N, C-alpha and C positions, 0 to 999 in steps of 0.2 A: 600567539595564535600558529595555528599547522603550519609545515610547509605539506600544501596540497597540492602540492607534485608531487612530492614524498611517501602518498597515501594514494594504500592500493584502491587502485578502478574496477571496483564491485560491482556493477553495472554488466561489466561486460564479460565480467568472468561468472555469474550467472549464462549470458547470452551465450557463454561458448561452452556452458555446460548446458544449457537447455540442446543445444545444437548438437550435443555425441549424444546425449540421452531418447529418452522415448517421450513424446508428448503427455505421459498420464504422468509420469514424475515428477516432485513439487522437489522444488529444486532452492535454497536463500544462501547467503552467502554472510559473513560479521568478519571485521576486523580485530584482530586477540588483542591490539593496541588498543581497542577505545571499549572490547566491549563491559559492559560491566551492571548484564544483568541480575542478581541473586540465582543464586539455587537452589534446585525443592528441597525438602531436609534429609529424602535420602537421596541425592544426589551428590552431595557432602563428602570434601577430598580430605579432613585434617591434617591430612600428613604428605599433601602437597606443594611441591619446592612451586614456588613463585609462578615460573617461565610453564609447570604445566598444567597448574589450576589456571592461568590468565587462559588456554588453550581450551582447556575443559570447560567453562562461562561462555566462551562463544564455540564453540560447537554446539552446548546444548540452548544457545540462543538463536542459531542457525535453524535450527531443527524443530524448535517451535516454531518457528516463522513457516520456516516448510509442511506443520499436521495444518497449521492453520489455512495455506491456503488448498488444501487435503479435502477440508468441512473436521476441521478435527479440536475437537477442545483444546488446549493446556494442558502441556504432561507431562510425567515426570520422568526421567529418564536415564536411571538408575543404571550403573555400572556392577555389570557380573563377574565372577568371580572370573572368571578370565580375561577382563578388561573391556570386554564387548558390549555393546550398548543392549537394556535392556527393549527395545518396546514397543509400546501398546498392540497389547492386539489385533492382530490381522493385518500388520505392518510391518513390513521389514525397511531396513535401512542405513545409511553407512557417510559419519562423518569424517574426511580430512583435514587437517592444517599446515599451513609452513609459519614462519614469526608473523610474515604479514598478510594473510590467509586468511578465512576457515571458508571452509563450502558441508552443507548441510544435501544428501538427496537422499525423499523416502517416495515409498512408490508398495503397494499392497499387491498380500503376501496372495496365492504363496508365490509371486515374482519375486526373486534377489539379486542385489541390488550392493556394487560396491563401487566407490570410486576409492581415488589415492591422488593428491596434489603434490610435487615435489617442484623445486626450482631448478631452471634446466639448468645445471651447472655440473660438470663430468664427474665422471663414478671414476673412483681412484682405481687403479690397475692391479692393487695389497686387495680390493674388494673382489676381484670377478669371478676367484674360481667358485667363493662364495657366495655372491645373486648366483652366475650363467652356469649356465653345462655344458660341456667341450663343445656339443653341433649352435647353440645362442655366441660366440665366439668364436668358434671359423665363421661366423656368418658377416662381423667383425672385418676382418685379418684382413688389412688392408684400405680399408673405409675410414676413408680422412677426420669423418666426423663419429667414428670409434668409441672416443671417450659420454661422447653426449650422448648415441645412441643407447651405452650401457646404461648410462642412469633411466634410459625411456624403456627397456627393457624393465630394472630395477622398480615405476613402478607400473608399468602393466601387471607383472606381480602381485603388486601389494593392492590394486584392486580386484585381479582376479581370487583372491587370497581372500578378500574380505566377502564377496562374493557369495562364494563353499560356504563362508563358514556358520553359518547361523541351518547350512544344509546339515554336515559333516560332523562339529561340531570337532574338528579335530587343528589340531598345532601338527606344525612341516615346516622344512626349509622352504629356501630356494628350488630343490633338485626338482623335490618332486610336480614343476609348474614346469613350461616348457613351450615360450614365446614363440612365436612368427611374424615379424612388421610386415605390414603392409600400407595402403597407401591410406593412411588416415585411418590405417581398421588394424585388427590384428588376432589370432587366437593363440589359446590358452591351457593346452594338452594336458593335461592329466599324466607323468610321469610313473605314478605310483596307485591302487585303489584303496578311497578312503570312500567310510559312512555317504552310501546317496550319488559318491562318481567312481564306476569304475575305472580304470583305470586306461589311459588309450582317448577319454570322454574328451570335448570339448568343448573350452565357452570363450567368447565368440567375445570383442570389446576394439571401439572406438578409443584416436586421442585427439589432441588438440595438444599447440603450443600458446600460452596466454598469456600475459602479464608473467613475462618472466619465467615461466612456472611448466610444468608438465604437465596434464593432468587427463586420466585414465581413468574409463567406465567399462562395469560390466555388465552384462542384465542376465537374468536366466532362466 
């Protein structure tokens, strides 16, 4: 018998996602420790380590649930050479997961969407120079919650990166986006130009803390 107190509250996670995403976005969640839905033949990852495979299976299961909410038939969502999901024609989506939660969000193109879910734990200082630009670090100086906020910056950057990628098809580091936090919202400003986004272009996002995680979402 599973410890019910230890199981993730997926309904609460979905409700939180719906709170920060537009109504037209389909959202579904799965528990990666419980997911057992078989993958489609072109989704198989023969060399994946067990944890990676478990999370991948959970992500595809959540994505197919979200597809059904849009009235779309079940479909394969293979992984491209860049490891990004290849969505059915006319759709854009994003999948995120932790060890205990998996969330998928899908919208109709040309809208872009990016979501990221991260445990609400401090970002260690040795990663600050990797993740945070100098201006972002400056905003955290003297803040008693600096290390937790640094993790929120990380989450916001991941969501923004996922949102822009289907258009830019460009890999870049954390320094390519600068985050400004406000109350439950944030902006992600490009510090360089990539296809489809000029330097200075701003993406808008929202965030929420739920189930001991930060959840960030960007739509454009």
